N, C-alpha and C positions, 0 to 999 in steps of 0.2 A: 495397546498398538506400538509395535516397535518403530523406532525412528528410522524414515528412510529418505535420503537426500534426493529430491525431485531433480530429474535430468531435464535442464533447461536448454539444452544444446540444440533442440527442434526449433527453438525461436531464431536461431540464426539461418536457417535454411532458406535459400533463394530460389523459389520456384519459377519455372517458365511461365509465360503467359497462359498457355492451355492448362499447365497444371494448376495455376491459380484459379482459373474459371472453374476446373472441377471442384477444387476445394471449397470455393465460394458456393457453387451450385448444390454440392451434395453433402456439405456438413453444416452444422450449427454450433454455435459456443455453448458450452455445457456451464450453466450459470449456477455455478457452485456458490452459495452465498454464505457469507460469515458476517457476525455482528459483534460491535466492541462492548464489552460490559460495563465500561466506564460512562456510556451516555444513557443507560437506563433510568437512571434518576439524577438528570443533570443538575450540577451545582449552580450556584448565582454566578453573577459575573462583576465586573467592576462597579456597575452602577445599579445592580438589583440584587436582592435577596433570591434565594431557591424558590421555586415555583411548585415544586414536587417534593414530598418527604423523602428524605433519605432512605435506603434501603441497605442491609448488608448483603454479604456476599451470597448466603444461602439464599435470602429472599430474591435476589437478583436472578440466580441460577434457575430458581422457579419460575420467573418470568421467562427465562430463555426456553424452557421446556415448551412453552405455548407457541413459539415460534417456529418449531418444526412444520405446523401447518402451512406455513407460507414458503416453505422449501428450504429454511435456513438448516445447514448441516455444520456449520463451524463458528465457534466463538473465539474471540480474542480478549487476552486480559494481561495487564501489565505484572511485570514481576519487579519487586515482591508485594505491591501495594494490593494488587488484585488476585493475583494467583500465586502460590508459594508452596513449600513442600508440606506445610501444614494444611492447608486446605484443598490441595490437589485431589484427594479423594472424593470431594464433591463434585470437582469437574468430570473425574472418571464415572461416577455415578450418573451425571447427566448424559453421559456418552452411552452407558449402558441402556437406559431406560428410553433415551429418544434419538439415538444416533448422531446427536450434535456433539462434536468433539472440539476439545482444545486444538487450533489450526496456526496460531500465531502468539507470540508473546514479546510484546515491545518491552523495552526497560524502562524502569523509574527513574529516570534520569533528569527530571525537570521540576517536581513539585516540591522536594525536599529543600528546605532552606539552607542547606549545606551547599546546594548548588546554584547560589545566587548568581556566582561568576562563572557557571559552567560546570560540566560533569568532567568528561573525558579530557576536555581541553583546558580544565581550570589552573591557573597558575600555581595552585597550592598542591604539593605533591600529595599529602595526604588525603585530600579531597578527591584527586584523580584514582587514587588507590581504591577508596570508597567506591567510586564508579566502575573502575575494573573489576572489583569483587561483585557488584550487583549483575554485570555483564557475564561473568563468569558462570555464576549461579543460574542465571536467566537461561544461557545457552544448555547448561546441563540439565534444566528442568524442560527445555524444549525436546531433549533426547529421551529423557525418562518418560515424558508423556506423550512421545510419538507425534509431535506436532510438526508443523511443515518449516516453520523458520522463526528465528527470532527478529525483533524489529528494532532498529535504533532511530528515534525521532530526537535529535538534539536540539529540542526546544530551548533550553538555555544557554547552549553552545552559541558562541559569536560573539558580537561587539557592538558597541555603543556608537563610536567615532572612528572614522577611517584614520585619521592622524593620530598617531599614538598606538593603533592596533599593530602589534608585530606578526604579521600574518603566518610567515613560516613557522613560528613557535606553536601558533594556535593549532596549526593543521598537524604538525608534527606531533604534538601531546595527543590530541584526540586520535589520529591514526594509529600512533604506537600503542597506546591503550588498546583500541579494538583488536590490534593484532596479537598483543599479549593475551587477550580474552579468548580469541578464537583457537590460538594454539593451547591454551589451558584446557580447552574443552574441543577437541577437534572433530572434524567432520560434520559438524553442523553450519548451516547457512544463517547469515545475517542480512538483513535487509535494510539499507538508509532510505529515511523518508525525507528527501530536500523540503525546504520551506524558505520563501525570501525573508520573512520577518515573523514576529510574535510567537512567543512571547519576548524573545531576544529581539532588540530593535533590528539587528541584522543578524541572521541565522548563519552559522558556519558554512552552511552549504546551500546556497539561494536558489540554485536551479537545477535543472534534471543533469545537464551536462557536468556540472561541478560535483553531484553525486557519483557520477559514472567516473569521474577522474578520482576521486577519492576511494572508490572502490577497487580501482585498478592499483593505486598506490599502496593501499592496505594489503592486497594480496600479494604484492611483491615482497612485504616484509614478514610474510608467514614462513615459519621454520619447520613445524612439525612435521615428521615425515607422513603422517596420514593426510595432513592438509596438503602436501606438496604433491603427493601421488595424485589426489583429486584434481588438482590444478593442471598437472601434467596431462591429464586425461581429457582436458578441455572443459571441466565443470567450473563453475563460478562458486566460490564461497562468500562472496560480498555482493549481494543483489542489490536491487532497488525495490521500493514500495512506493511508487508515486501516487499521490492523492490529487483528484480532479481540482479540488479547491486551492491547494498549494501551487498547482501548476498555473492555474488561472490567476491567481495572485501575482505571479511572475509575470504575467502577459505572455505565456507560452501556449502553444496551440497543443491541446490534449492529444490527438491523434499522432503528431509529430513526435511529441515528447516520450509517449509510450513507446511509439515505434523505435525510436533512438534506444531505448534501454534493450527492447527485444534485439535489435541488431546485434548487441552484445550478448545477448543470451542471459540477461541479467534481469528479467521481469518476474521476480519472485513472488510477488503479491500485488493486489492492487485495491486502491482504496477510492469509494465513489461518493460523491455527494452533487451539488452544484453550487456555483459561486459566481456572483458578479465580477466582470473583469476587473482585476487590480484592486479590488476592495479588501477591507479587512476579512479574516476567517470567519465565514458564516455558517458553514457545514449545512447547508439547505438540503432538502430531499432531492434526490435525483430527477432533473427534468423541470423542476420549479424555477428555473432560470436556464437559458442557454442549452435548450433541448438538444439542438444541432450538433453541439460539442460532444454530447454523450454519444449520439447515435455515429458520428463520425469517428468516435473512439471505438465503438463496438465493432464498426466495419475494419478497422485498422487491427484491431486483435483478431478478428476472423481472418484477415489475410496472414498474419502471423501463425495462426493455428493455436493460440493461447489456450492453456488447459488448466491454470492455477485458479485460486479463488477471487471471487469478487467480494471484497470485504465492504459493507456498508458502514460508513463513518459519517454519522450525524450528529446534530444537536437539537433534539426534539423538545425544547423547552415549554411548548404552549401544547403539546399533543400526547397522549398516551405513547409510550414506545411502541407498544403493540401495533396501534394503528399506523405510525410512522414507518415500521417494518414491513407491514401490508403494502403501504403505498410505494415505498422503494422497491421491492420485490415485484410487484405488478408492473410499475413502469418499466424496469429493465425487461421484463417479458416482453412487453408491448414492442419496445424498442428493437428487442431481438428479432420478433416476428417481422418487424418492418425491413429489417436488414436482410432477413432471409428472403424477402419478396422482391430484392432490387433485380433489375436486368443486368446482371454482372458481365455478359458479354460486351453490352453497350457501354458500360462504364470502363471496362478495360481498352476496348477500342478508342473511348474519348481520349484516354491517357496516353496510348501508344500512338494514335495518328490525330493530335489535337488540330493540325492543319485541315482535316477533312471532315471534322466533327464540330466545328463551330456552334457554341450554343446547345448542343445536345445534352451536355451534362446540367445545364441550367434547367432544361426542361425535365429532366429525372428528377432534379431537387424540388423543381415546382411541383411534380406528381407526389412526391413525398410530404409536401406541406398539405396537399388536398387530402392525403390519406389520413393525416393527423387531423385535420378538420373534421 
């Protein structure tokens, strides 16, 4: 499958109330599910050994084949740790046999010991060069595989102490390296995944807004004529891949955060799980906690007309991954059905004329709770 830069400009379109009601009443979100190969056999943590035996990439892809029955049509894998030029034929085989294709390629910019002090923002020029090389090859692989997007989760980029951190240097190194990689392999989109902390004590882009600002700054640095032409046409080349857990770790509201990305036409991909507010990153199954956050997010994406993938990003340490994928796809379908049954005219009326509809939205939300019960 040839690479095609998905047109995200639709996300910026503002509808009139009548048009919005028409969309909400007569459309449904296309739940295109993708899964991350990294959590098929979760490793141990700081305080415990792994509970599930390790599996190689071939074995994991055999597991992925069984997920097609739950509606999974995409798989995500880090370059070069999980997908690379040598094993790419295995992913092509999976696509041919099951329809599950490689849709997102995050960079392996965090696990390697060389990235102890960051990847693209590392003070060591040689380490930064290694990180750029990984990004370049990862972007080239996205294009060759016909995937949708490369993903940059800068897990080890960031800082320990505020005093002593030279923030302009840190941001300049990271963004300059990313721009270099994008210009070396032009015409492909990268999505930044912000996170407040962990594993870096303070990640380089802690919030959704910081990720958006970084995307804007990186695009301003692009020089390749292919990239400049796409930017001049209004396309984004640096999008975001917000994750529910990361957003809630940062005390952000999911519907608002994802909508802010869509306002810029930068919502290239989404990651789904659930997360106790402000807690450490838990990657729980969707709906396990904060069900209402997930439903509100789905409603916001329906308002936007979101067309991209719903990436399930979980850590099923204590259950078979197939069971976890079944749970998450089932829950998201249930939520989507509930969103489709909402009285949209009344909801829009509550927003447009709050002075005349005091308490009405609360009754609608109460009705949703009754449906859930």
